[in-house]
N, C-alpha and C positions, 0 to 999 in steps of 0.2 A: 537116216535111219533105217531107214524102209529101204531096201535094196530093188532094184528089178534084176528081171532075168538077166538081161545083158551085162549088167557089173560082172568087174571080178571081186570072186571071194577074196577076203583076207586072208594072208595066212598064218593058221590058230599056231597061236606062239606053245611054247611047251608049256606041260603044267608047274604051278608054281603056288603053291599051300596058301604060303603066306597071302598072295595076293588077292588068292580065292579068300582067304579068310577075312579080307579088307573091304571086297566088294561085298560081300552076304553082310560084313557091317554095316554099310551104305545104305544096300537096298532095303533092310529092316530097323534102321535106328533114326532119330533130328536129326534137323540141320547142324546144330552143337555136336556131336560125336561126328560129321561128317568134315565139319572144320578141322577138326581136331588129326583126324585122317590126312585130312587133304596136307596140314603141317607137317605131319609127320616123314609124311612123301615128300616132301619137297625138300625136307633135310636130308633126308638120305639121299643116294647115290644112282637108285634103279629108278629113275622116273623115267624115261624113254620106256623100258622096259615094261613100268605099272600102266601106261599108257598102250600101250600096245597089248599087253593082254586085257585093258577096260574095251580094248575095243573088238578085240572077240568076244568077250560078253555079251556087248553089246548088237554083236553080229547074232546069237545064237537065240537072243531076246527075241530079235526082229523077225528070225527062223520061227520062233514058235506062236508070233502072233501072224503070221503069214497063213499059217496052215492052218490054225485055229479060224480063220476068217473063213477059208476057203473051204474049213468043214459045216457052218453054221450060214454059209449063204444060202442057200435053195430054202430053208424054214424061215428065215427069213423074209423072204421073198411073198412066201407062201401067207407071212400072217399078215402081213399092209395089205395084199388085195383082200382077207377077210373083214381087215379093220377096214374101211372102203362100204362092203358092203353093209356093216353095221351100223354106218353113220346116218345112213335112210332111217333106217328106224329110230334112231335116237334121235335124230330132230323133229320125229313122229311125234313120238314117246313128249318130247316135251313140250309141245303145242297143248298134245292132250291135259297136261297137269297144270299148266298154265292158264288152258281154260276153267279147268275141276277149281284152281288156287281164285280166281275172279269169282268162281260163282259161290264160291263157299267166304268168301267178303262181304258177299254184297249178301248173303243170308244172317253173317253173324254182328251185320251193323249194330242193329237196335240191341241185341244181346249183351256187347260191347258196350255200347252208352249208358247201357242202365244197371249195367255192373261197373260203370267208372263213378258213373254219381252215387254209388252208395257207398263205393268203396269213401269218395268225398264224403259223402255224410255223417261215415262213422269217424272219421278223420276231426271233422269237426268237433263229434259229440266228446269224442274222446282228448283233445286240446281243451276242449269246455270243461270237461271233468278237470283233466290237471291242473289248467289254470284257476279254476276257484279255488284247488286243494293248495296251491301256494301262493296263491294271492292272500287267505284265511291264514297260511305261515309265515309272510311277510307284512301284512297289515300294521302290526304293531311295531313292526321296524318302521315303519313308515311313517304312524303315527307318532312316535317318538322322534325320528326325526324333525318331522312337522314341530314342535313342541319344542323342541332346541334351537329350530329356526327362532320361532315366536321368541323367545325366553332371550334369546340373544338380540334379534330388532328391538324388546326392550328393556332394552340393557338389563336384563335382570344375572348378572354373570354368574354368580356364583352358583345360585339354581341350574342353570343353565351347564355349569361342570358337574354339577350332581346328574343333572340327565345322560350327560356325554358318559357318564362313566356306566350308569345303569346300558345307554345303550351298548358300548364295548366291551362291557363284560356280560352280560345279560341276554340282549336282542339278539346283536350281531353272528354269535354261535351258533346259533338254533338256522340260521341261514347263510350259513356264510357258504354256498355252494354257487347260489348265484352270483352273478357277474356287479348286478350294482352294489352288493354287499360290497363285492371286494373294493369297490370307488368308494364306498361310503366309507369303509376301514380303513383305507386309505388317505382318506380326506379327515379324518381325526386327527391327526396329527397339525394340520393347519387348522384344523377348526377353532383347538385347543389355541393355537398361537394366536389364533386371530381374536379369543376371547383375551388371553394376555394383555393383548395390544390393545384391546380395543377398552381393558378396566385402566391400562397402565395410561393411554389419550386421558381418561377422566380424573385421572391423579393429575396427570402435567397439568390438566386444564385448571383443579383446584388447589396444585401448587402457585401456579400462576394466581388462581382470583386470591389467594389469602395472601399471597405478596402484594397485593394493590389494596384491600381490605386489611391490611394490616395498624395499617394508621385509625380506621376506626373502631378495631377491635381494644386497641390501645388506647384512644381518647376514652369509649364506653369504662374500660378500666379504672384508671385514670380518675375518672369523675363518679365513678361507687368508690373508690378509698377515701376520695376528697370528700364526699359526703357523710364516709363512716366516721372523718376524723371531724368534722365540721360542729358536731355537739360538745364533744372533749373539749374544741375552742373557743366555743363561744363563750364562755364565762370570761375567762379572761378577755377577750374583744370588748368585753361588753366596758367591763373593767375601763381601759383602755382608752375609748371613745366617751366614756364618762368624765373625764379628768375634765377639772375643773381650772387648769392651768392654761393663765390665758396665751400663754405664748404654744399654746397648741391653734388654736381659732385660726389659723392660717393655713397651717398643717394641711400637708393633701391626706387626708382621714379615707378615702373614698376606694386606697386599694386596701383597707382593714374590714369594710364590711364584706359578708360572706350570710350567702343563705341559708336559713336551717331548713332542715330535713325533717319531715315524720318520723318518728323512730320506728312506727307498722308498715312503712311503707316497704313493700318488697320488689327488688327487678331482679330480670332475669340477669342472670351472668353473664361478661360480654361474650364469650365464651360458646354460651347458649346461642347464640346468633347465629351462629357459623352453622354446617352444616357440613361434619364430618363423614358422611355417606362414604365418599368416593376413597379415603384411605381405608375404614373396614373393610369395605368392598374388594379390595386391592388386597386390602392383607389376607384375607380370607382364599379368595383365589391363589394366590401364591403359597399359601400354609398347603391347600388340600391339592396343589402341583408337589407339593416337595420342595418349594424355591424361597421360603420363607426367609433364606437367609441371603439371599437374591434382592430380594424386595427391602427389607430393612434396610441394605447397603444401600441401593438406590435412595432410597428415601432420605435417609442420612446424607448422603453426599450433596445432592438437590439441596437441603436444608440448609446445609453447612454455607452452598456456593451463596444463598438466599440469606445466609445470615454476615456474608462477609460485605454484601450488597447492603443490609440493612445497617449495619452499625458504620458506614459509609456514609457524609451529610449526603446530600445530594441541594445544589446549587449554591450560590454565592452570596443569599441579604443576609449574611451575621449580625449585623444590625436589628434583626427584627427579633421580637418572643415571639410569634407564632416561628420561626425557622426551625426553635428549639424544640418549641410543642411538637410538630409533627418530628422531627427527631425523636423525641422523647417518644411517640406514639407509636412510632415505627415500631422501635427495639421491642420496647412492654407487649405488645400484638403479638409480635414472630415468638414470646416465650410466653406469653400466656398459653397459646395456641399450643406450643411443646409441652407443657406443664398440664395441659387437658391431652393431649396425648398419652403423655408418661402415662396419667391415671385411669384411662379406657383403655388399653390396649397392654398385650404381654410381652411386654419387653420390645417393641415397634422404639422407643423411645428412653433406653436406658436412664438410668441415675449417671450414668460412670458416662453416657455420650451427653446428654445434659450440661454435667460440671464440665466437661470438656469445651462444648459449645460456651457459655454462659464466662468460663476463663476468659477465650479467645477474646470474647468480645466484651470483656470489665475491661481490660486492656488498652484494647482500638477506642472502646467510649472512652476512656480514664484520659487519654492519649487527645481523644479529640476534644473533648470540651476543654483540656487544659488549652488546645492550641488558640480551639476561636476564644472562649471567653479572656485571653490575655491579649486580644487585639479590643477587647473593649474596652471605652471611657466616658462610657455613659451610671451614672449610678444606678437611676431608676432600671436602665434596663438591664443592670448587673441584679439588680433586687431580684427583679422579675425573672430571670434567669433561677437565681439560688430558689425562689420560690419552686420555680419549675423541677429541677434539681431534685428539691425536699419532698413535692409530688411519688417523682419520679421513683425515687429510693422506697417511699413509702408504699408504693405500689407494688413494687417488686419483693420487697423484704415480706408484704401478706401470699405473695406467692414461692415463698422459700429462700431462696435468692440469698448469697451472702452481697452485700455493697458495701461492706467496711470499704475498700480501697478507691470507691466514689466518693466516700462521706468523704474521705482526707482532702478531697478536692474543695470541699467549705469552708474548708483552715483557711484553705490558697485565695480562695474566693471573699473573703472577708478580709484578707490583709490587700489586697487592691481593691475592694467595693474599700475600705479604711482610705488608703492612697490617692482612689477620686476623690472621694469626698475630702481629705488635703487640701486637693489641687483644687475642688472648687469653695473650699471656704478660703483658701488663700486668697482666691478673686474678691470673695465678699467681702472677706476685711480691710484688704487691699482697695476696694471702692469705699467702705466707709471711712478710713482712714483718711482716702484721697479729697471723697466730700466734705466732712468736716468743717467746721468752721474753728477749731479749736478755742470759741468763747463758751461761759459759762450758759448754761441756759435760762431763757426770761422767761419766765412763767406769768401769764397774765390772768389769767380766771381756773378759779379751782376743778373745773372740769379738765383744763390743759395738765395742773397738777396731780390726779388722780389717775390719769391717764399714763403719764410714765412713771409713776411708780406702781402701777400694776403690772407694768413692765420690767420692769427694776426694783429689787427688792432695797428703795432707798428708805430707812429709818430714822427719821427726825422730825419729831411732835412741834417742837420750836419752830421749825421753818412750817411745819405744817400748818399749823395757827397764826403764822405771818398773815397780815393782810397781800392781797395784789394788790402790783405787781412782784414777786418777787424772784430773788437769781439762785438755783440749784448752783451747789459749787463746780461740780460737772459739764463737760459736752456732749454732742447727742450721740456722739461715737461709742459712750457707755451702755444707754439703753438696748444698742445695736447690737455691741457686741457681746451682752450677755444675753441676747435672744440669741442672737446664731449660734452661740455654746449650745443653746439648750434644741436648738433645732437641729446641731449634730448628735447631741443626746438620742433625739426622738431619733432620729436616720438610722443609728447605729440598735437604737434597740429595733427597729421595722426587720432589720435582719438579722437580731438573735433569734425572731420570733420563729416555731415550727422547726426549733433546732434541736428539740429533745433535750436543753439544756435546764436545770433546776435556776431558782430566784436567784440563788448565789453565783452559780457561774453567769449566768445574764446578766448579775451585776457587775460581777469582775470584769466580762469582757469591755461592758460598758464602761467600767474605767478607766481601762487599759487602753480603749482608744481615745477618750477623751484627755488623755492626760498627755497620748500622744500629739492632740492637736493641740493643745495649750504649750508642753513646751519646743515644739518643733515647728508647728503652723503661725500659731497665732505671736509666740516669743520671736521669730523669723519676723513677724511683722511688724511690732512695735521694735525690732530691734533698725528692722529697714526706716520704720518711721522718726524713730530718734538720731537715727544718722544721715537723715535726707537734708541736703544742703540747701533746699527751696525754702524749707521752714523759715519762720520767723525767729532769732534767738531767744529772748527769754520768754515771752508771751506765751510761744508753742508749746516749747518744751515743758514752762511752768504747768500750763492746761495739761502735758500728757503725765507729769506727775501725781501730778490731783488726779486724773483719770482712772491711773494705777493703783492710788491709795484705794478709790472706792472699789473697783472692779474688785481688788483684794478681798477687802471685807465682805462682795458678795459670794465668793466662795463655797462656803456655809451652805448657801440656798441650794446651790448645783449639788453638793451633797445629797441636800433632803431630797431636793428633785429626780435625782436617780434612785435613789433608795423607792419613793415612791412611783415611780414608772417601772421600775425591773419587781415590784410588792416582796421585798424583803423587808422584814421587820424585828424589831428585838435584838433575837441573838443571830439574827441570818443576817444582820446588817456586814459587809464588809468591812472588815478593819481597815486595809488600804484608806487612805484620803487621795482627794484630786491635789494634786501639786499644782493648782490655779495660785495657790498664796503663795509662793516662793518665786513663781514666774514671772507675777505683777508686782512684787518685791523688786527681784532683780531687775525686770523692767525699769520700775524707777527709778532705783539703783543707777541703771543705765542713762537714764536720761541725767539725773545729776549731774553725772561724770559727763555729760557730755554739752551740761549747760556750764560746766568750769572751761571744758575744753574753749568750746565755742565762746565764751567770754576772754580767756589767753586771744584766740585767735582771730579776733575783733581786735584788741585792743595791739596785738602785733600789726594790722594793718593801718590803724593810727603809729603806729609807730615806725611806720615805712616810710609814712609822710612828714617824720621830719626832717628839718635844711640846717643843721649844727653847722655854724661856721668856727671850724676851732683853731681858729687863727687870729681871731676877732680880739681887739684892742679892750672894748666895754662890752660889756650886757648892754641889751635891749631897757631893761628896767622893768621888765612883767613877762610875766612865762608867755611858753612859747605857744602857738595857734592848736600844736597838735595832743598836746598837754590841757587845754582847756578843752577840747572835742572830748577826749577820753574821760574826763573826770563826768562831762554831761550823758556822755554813753552808760559809766556806769551808774550813776545816777539813773537816770530812767529803767536801766537794766531791774537795782536792787527796789524799785520804790513796785514792779511788778511778781515780787515775792511776797507777797504778803498771804497769797492763799498755802503759799508753801509751807513744813514745816521748820521751825526756828533756824532747828541743826542744819539742814539742809541752805537755808538764805546765809546762816553764819561760815559755814563751809564756801560758800559760792563767794561769799563776798573778799573770805581770808585768802581764798587761789587767786585771785583776780588782784588782789592787791598784791601777793609777792612775786604774783610772773610781772608785775609793771615794776616795778624793786628791781626784782634782778633784769629784768631788762632793760632799763637804765645802768646798771652796775653792767652792764655787757656791754653797751655804749663807749664806755670808758678803758673799760679794757678791751675792747676791739681790737685784734692786732691790723688791723686796714687800717686804721685811723692813727699815724705815725705822730702826729705832734696836737697837741692842745695847750691851749694860750691860759690865760688869767684871768683874763675877758672869757673864754668861752666857759671856764669853771665856773663864773660868777653866773651866769644866764643858764648853767644847769643847775646851779642851788634856786636859784628863781623857782624853775619847773619841780624839785621836789619838792618847796617851800608848795607849791601851788597840790601836789599829791598829799604832804602832813595837813594840810588844814581838809581838804576832803576826808581823810580817815580818823580827823578829830569830829567831825561834823558827827560821827556815827550814823551812818550810810543804809545801816542794819543792825536794828536795835539788839540786844541782847547778850553783847559783846564785855568783857569783862575789862575794867579800864585799865588802858593801855596794851592790849592784848594786841589789835587792831595797827596800835602805832606803832608797834614792833618791827613791823614790815620793815619800817623803814630809816632805822636806827642805822644798819651798818652804812648807807649812803649818808646820812647826816653826820654820822661823824669824820668819813673818810670826807665831804667839802669839806667842813669843821674845820679840820686838819691842814687842810694846803691853804682857806680864803685867809686862816689867823696865823696859818703859815708861826704853828705852833712844835715843832721840832724837838725842842730841847725839852716840854714836856712829857712828848710821845715816846723820848729815848729813856730819860729819866725812870718814867712810870712805868715803862715796859713789864717788867715781871711782876706791879701789882697788881693783881686780880680784879679790885675796884677803879682800875684806872679809865679816865672820859674814852679815851679809843681803842676803848678792848678790842670791837669788834673791826677794826684795823689789822691786819695781817701787812709784814713787813714786804711781803713783794707785789702786795696791790701797790701799797705806796712804790715802790722802786717804779712796776711797771707806768705809774702815773706822773712821777717824775721825771724818766727818761724822756717822755712824749714834749713835756714842761721843756726840756733840754734841747731837744732839737726842735719845740717852738722860737726859743732863746736865739739858734742858729739860724732861723728865717729872717732876725730883725733887720735893721741899717747898718754896715761894719762901724758904722762911726758913734751909736750906742752902746757899743763895747766898750771905749776909751771915757764913760761915765766912773768916776767911780762907786756909783752905788751899784749899776749894774753888776762891776767886777766883783763889791763883795757878795752880791746876792747869788752870782755862778759859783763865787768858792763856798760858800755856804750850801750851795746847792749839789757840789761832789761833795763836800765834807758828809752831808744827809744820807747819798747815794751810798757812801763806802761805809758807814755806819750800821745804814738795813743791810747791806750786802753780809756786814758779817751777823748780823743775828738770824741770818739765811741757813747761814752753815754751822750754825751752833745748834747743835741737837737737845732736845727736851727744854728748851728753854720759850720762852712766850708760852699764850693761852695753846 
């Protein structure tokens, strides 16, 4: 750029105003404009000319610079010389200044020290004054904060919330400029949350504790209700315990004894023994915090969960009354607590909430008790369960809960209790019948007689006055059965207690249960006894009939016993009567029919032993052995009928003789017997004669003349017709009502004649050539023809 003197000078291009303007802009403007100028030049066609013009301009500037430098060069040289001279003076001045400064510093050092100390003292004094002022402003805040911490530590959460509210709205605004106040203000929501959590923790602990101690609360409540009701029940219990009937002496009366309590005795309520302060405290806290609904929702949700656990039985010892007691204690304790919360708080446990909770529990309790008690087969345990249910219902009713649905369960329990009693008494009756000897009771001393009539209302003054030893008409099972019926009545009466029934309703309930016992259980046992094949024939069944007659007479005393035990008197006595009279009468009738059936059955057994030779030529000249055995058996059986009513003995004798006569007739008419000889008929006639002798001996007194003998008349007429071969008289007098053979039908005669005809065919062939045999055969054919003619003439004969 700066050319030397020997360089050639560039040729200056001609003047160009546009290039001058651009170069002027380049010299005066910023780099942004230069770029635009260069771009415009580069885009144009005069780039080389512009470069040449620019070089010429540069050369002009070089000349100007060189000229200026030449002009000022001498002055510059002179100035440098003067500066070199001043340099020495400046260094000397500097040394003097430094020395002076050091001297000044040494002399001012004590002053500066004292001034610094004074400044520090003033600053401390000001700080102390400011601190005192600030402390006096902040001290109330700190005191309130300390008070808040103390209240929280002592679990006084509700006062702590009040203190926190004062701290937040009264004290902190005064000192809000301090950073520690900001920290406190920031911590207030956390403190409030911690109070909520702490109070909720206490509530949770309370709920857990109350869950564990619900059975204790429920037990106390049920005991108090039991004591309150004991005075009301004491009078009837005394009356029942003082009953003089001897059948009660062995009944367990311990379950009826209850302790009496003083009317003036005052005891704390069950809920008063529980500290409910955690609930109240938590409720107040959430109310202050404006979250009462949240707390109510939480409390009800948790208590509902506990309710579901409470109404679900724990354990599996269903055969113990203590299991049911604990179950009831827990439920009562739960709802006693809820009732107390309802009465002592405003809306925490509303009536709608408790009613919903109780309805949920009611269905589950009813279902649980129904399922559990359905498995119970012990009457004593079921009675104890009933007593616990009654006390459970009475306790809940005293707190205003509706227990109608569970009360209906008592009806089911009553039926189940009766069924268990039926099974128990079924076994008792069966044992009595199995152990009885079915012989009349022999009394050796008056004491024995009095002991028997003490347990059974037997009224016979003549027998009472008779000397010992003496025989009673009935066997041991009569007083035992009577006693067991009374025991059953008493067991039903025990179940009817505490059910809030009137005397008439209780009387009606006991009578219905007793009728079921009589009509189903005892009647079934008697029927099984009567139909028992292992029993002897006459003696046992006769004694059973006598026993049922005595029990039938005693039914009126059972009626009085029920009236006495239930306290129904006069017009209150139930109009319905026990069905025992008809039951024992029916049992006696069935025993009579069984006697008839067994006599016939025994006769059949003897008849099966018969061994007739239906082709015999002549009879044995005496009755068959089986007939003699039948006669001996019937004679022995009819002698045992002396204690029976005459009508029964007569009917049994008539039935046996009719059956024997019919069975003998069936022998002759049996299709399996294809032939009968005259000798067989003669032997059969001897057997019938033996039967006729038996009926003529009057085996049972009381028959009208000829009544029993009529049972064998048909057989006798039939046999005489064949033995006398009196066909002419039979055919001639057939239409005469007073004919000799009026009970012999043509068909019967035809059946036997055909069998005799078959018997003749079996005889030796040579006998047929005898004249008398041929005549007899011809007569037989003629008689058969005439008899068949009689059978086809309608309206003829008898």
